[in-house]
C-alpha positions in Angstrom: 0.1 0.0 0.0 1.2 3.3 -1.0 0.8 6.2 1.5 0.1 9.7 0.3 2.3 12.5 1.4 1.4 16.1 1.7 3.2 19.4 1.1 2.0 22.9 1.5 2.6 24.9 -1.8 3.2 28.2 -0.1 3.8 30.0 -3.3 0.5 29.3 -4.7 -1.4 29.8 -1.4 -3.1 26.5 -1.9 -4.3 23.9 0.5 -1.9 21.1 1.2 -1.8 18.8 -1.8 -1.5 15.0 -1.8 1.2 13.2 -3.7 2.9 9.9 -3.7 6.6 9.5 -3.3 7.9 6.0 -4.2 11.2 4.6 -4.7 14.9 4.8 -3.7 16.8 5.7 -6.9 18.9 8.8 -7.5 17.0 9.8 -10.7 13.9 11.8 -9.9 10.7 11.3 -12.0 7.6 13.5 -11.6 4.3 12.0 -12.9 1.3 14.1 -13.9 -2.1 12.6 -14.4 -4.9 13.7 -16.7 -8.2 15.5 -16.3 -10.1 12.9 -14.1 -6.8 11.2 -12.9 -5.2 10.9 -9.5 -1.7 10.0 -8.4 -2.8 6.5 -7.9 -3.0 6.1 -11.8 0.8 5.5 -11.6 0.9 3.0 -8.7 1.7 -0.2 -10.8 4.4 1.7 -12.7 6.1 3.1 -9.6 6.0 -0.1 -7.7 7.6 -1.9 -10.6 10.5 0.6 -11.0 10.7 1.5 -7.3 14.2 0.1 -6.9 15.6 2.2 -9.8 14.1 5.6 -9.4 12.5 8.1 -7.1 8.9 9.0 -8.3 6.7 11.8 -7.4 3.1 11.4 -8.5 1.6 14.8 -7.9 -2.2 15.5 -7.5 -3.0 18.4 -9.8 -5.4 21.0 -8.2 -8.2 20.0 -10.5 -9.8 17.1 -8.4 -13.3 17.4 -7.1 -13.8 19.7 -4.1 -16.9 21.5 -3.1 -15.1 24.8 -3.2 -13.8 24.3 -6.7 -14.9 27.2 -8.8 -14.3 28.0 -12.4 -13.4 31.7 -11.7 -10.3 30.3 -9.8 -8.9 28.8 -13.0 -7.0 30.9 -15.6 -5.1 28.6 -17.9 -2.6 25.9 -18.4 0.2 28.1 -17.1 -1.5 28.1 -13.8 -1.1 24.4 -13.6 2.5 24.6 -14.9 3.2 27.2 -12.0 1.7 24.8 -9.6 4.1 22.0 -10.7 7.1 24.4 -10.5 6.0 25.3 -6.9 5.9 21.6 -6.1 9.5 21.2 -7.4 10.5 24.0 -5.1 8.7 22.8 -2.0 10.2 19.2 -2.3 13.6 20.7 -3.3 13.8 19.1 -6.7 16.3 21.1 -9.0 15.6 18.9 -12.0 13.6 15.8 -12.9 12.3 13.8 -15.8 8.6 14.7 -16.2 6.0 12.1 -17.3 2.4 13.1 -18.3 -0.7 11.4 -19.5 -3.3 13.5 -21.4 -3.6 16.9 -19.8 -0.5 16.0 -17.7 1.6 15.7 -20.9 0.6 19.1 -22.0 1.6 20.5 -18.7 4.9 18.7 -18.8 5.6 20.2 -22.3 4.5 23.7 -21.1 6.9 23.3 -18.1 9.7 22.3 -20.4 9.1 25.4 -22.7 8.8 27.8 -19.7 11.5 26.5 -17.6 13.7 24.0 -19.5 16.4 24.0 -16.8 14.1 21.9 -14.5 13.4 19.2 -17.1 15.9 16.5 -17.8 13.6 14.5 -20.1 9.9 14.1 -21.2 7.7 11.1 -21.5 4.3 11.8 -23.1 1.4 9.4 -23.2 -1.8 10.4 -25.0 -0.7 14.0 -24.5 -3.1 16.9 -25.1 -1.6 20.0 -26.9 -2.4 19.2 -30.5 -5.6 17.5 -30.9 -7.9 15.9 -28.4 -11.6 14.8 -28.2 -12.6 16.5 -25.0 -15.2 18.1 -22.9 -14.6 21.3 -24.7 -16.1 19.9 -27.8 -19.5 19.2 -26.2 -22.2 21.8 -25.4 -21.9 20.6 -21.8 -21.4 17.9 -19.4 -24.6 15.6 -19.4 -25.5 14.1 -16.2 -26.4 10.7 -17.3 -24.6 7.6 -16.2 -25.1 6.0 -19.6 -23.3 8.9 -21.3 -20.6 8.8 -18.8 -20.0 5.0 -19.3 -19.9 5.7 -23.1 -17.4 8.6 -22.6 -15.3 6.4 -20.3 -15.4 3.7 -22.9 -13.6 6.1 -25.3 -10.6 6.3 -22.9 -10.0 2.6 -22.4 -9.6 -0.1 -25.0 -10.4 -2.8 -22.6 -14.1 -2.1 -21.1 -12.9 -4.0 -17.9 -11.5 -0.6 -16.8 -15.0 1.0 -17.1 -16.4 -0.2 -13.7 -19.7 0.6 -12.0 -17.7 2.4 -9.4 -15.9 4.6 -11.9 -19.2 5.6 -13.5 -20.9 6.3 -10.1 -17.8 8.3 -8.9 -17.8 10.5 -11.9 -21.5 10.9 -12.0 -21.3 12.0 -8.2 -18.7 14.6 -8.9 -20.6 16.1 -11.8 -23.6 16.7 -9.6 -21.9 19.9 -8.4 -22.7 22.5 -11.1 -19.8 24.7 -10.2 -17.3 21.8 -10.6 -18.8 21.0 -14.0 -18.1 24.7 -15.0 -14.6 24.4 -13.7 -13.9 21.1 -15.6 -15.4 22.6 -18.9 -13.0 25.7 -18.3 -10.0 23.4 -17.9 -11.0 21.5 -20.9 -11.3 24.6 -23.1 -7.9 25.9 -21.9 -6.4 22.5 -22.9 -7.8 22.9 -26.4 -6.7 26.6 -26.6 -3.1 26.0 -25.7 -1.9 24.7 -29.1 1.6 23.6 -29.1 2.7 22.7 -32.6 4.7 25.8 -33.3 6.5 25.5 -30.0 7.5 21.7 -30.1 10.8 22.4 -32.0 12.0 24.3 -28.9 11.6 21.1 -26.7 15.3 20.4 -26.6 15.4 17.4 -24.2 15.2 13.6 -24.8 11.7 12.7 -25.2 9.7 9.4 -25.4 6.1 9.3 -26.8 4.3 6.3 -25.7 0.9 5.9 -27.3 -2.0 3.4 -27.2 -2.6 2.1 -30.7 -6.2 2.2 -30.0 -6.5 5.7 -28.6 -9.7 7.3 -29.5 -9.2 10.5 -27.6 -5.9 11.5 -29.1 -5.6 9.2 -32.2 -2.4 7.7 -33.3 -1.8 10.4 -35.8 -1.4 12.9 -33.1 1.5 10.9 -31.6 3.2 11.1 -35.0 2.7 14.8 -35.1 4.4 15.1 -31.7 7.2 12.9 -32.9 7.8 14.8 -36.1 7.8 18.3 -34.5 10.1 17.5 -31.6 13.8 17.2 -32.3 14.8 14.4 -30.0 11.7 12.3 -29.8 11.1 8.7 -30.3 7.6 7.2 -30.6 6.4 3.7 -29.4 2.9 2.3 -29.8 1.5 0.0 -27.4 -1.0 -2.6 -28.8 -4.5 -3.2 -27.2 -4.2 0.0 -25.3 -6.3 3.3 -25.3 -5.7 6.8 -24.1 -4.1 5.9 -20.6 -1.2 3.5 -21.1 0.0 3.7 -17.5 -3.4 2.4 -16.3 -4.3 -0.1 -19.0 -0.8 -1.4 -19.9 1.3 -0.5 -16.8 3.9 -3.3 -17.2 4.6 -2.5 -20.8 4.7 1.3 -19.9 7.2 0.6 -17.1 9.4 -1.3 -19.4 9.5 1.4 -22.0 10.1 4.0 -19.4 12.9 2.1 -17.9 14.6 1.6 -21.2 14.1 5.4 -22.1 15.7 6.6 -18.7 18.6 4.1 -19.0 19.5 4.8 -22.6 18.5 8.5 -23.3 18.6 10.3 -20.0 21.0 8.7 -17.6 23.9 8.2 -20.0 
């Protein structure tokens, strides 16, 4: 069982935020989840590689909270600054940054804004170019059937779309203010288009993509690879939008190989 840690991000005046710190290696790796994600999305990957690296799986300030209001969110740069504040509070000078979906976009934004903090990038189903998202809908419909269908777009294997997952999302979306907050985050994700900036990403990068990703289809991965000067692309078969959840062992294998060959040498 992994126990959550807390740190007060004093520079953002935020409430203490949960994160998971796992591993004993000298190489630090920061893990950033997607829109509906949590640090636990990375548990199997972290446990498999705990002897080799020190992982920090951060809870981004977008999880459900009854006081979460859309007027408090101003754009992707706000989340990037939050990650930078986390680096400062846990005294991380540099790290490899790994992001899934929204987390990938934040990782890229961090690398562009403060490249000295980023030793390498790993992107999985990253936002920033094209993504089927909440911003493409007229609104978030409060219907368990639709939520199940939307979740089914994320995972290739329907076993991951559990009744509990559907009920958890349905419960969160009962809060009208939180629905508006999520929609604003989704629109900010869509509006932060990164294609022209990607040639400036001057660090080793691994792009890990689900071959069956319906949210950010495989052509998006190829766009990232072609635009970034030091990127390699690997597809995982039988995998959708969240490789760390759906194929954690293969994701861990690819991450380990990348860190050994491209970052640590």
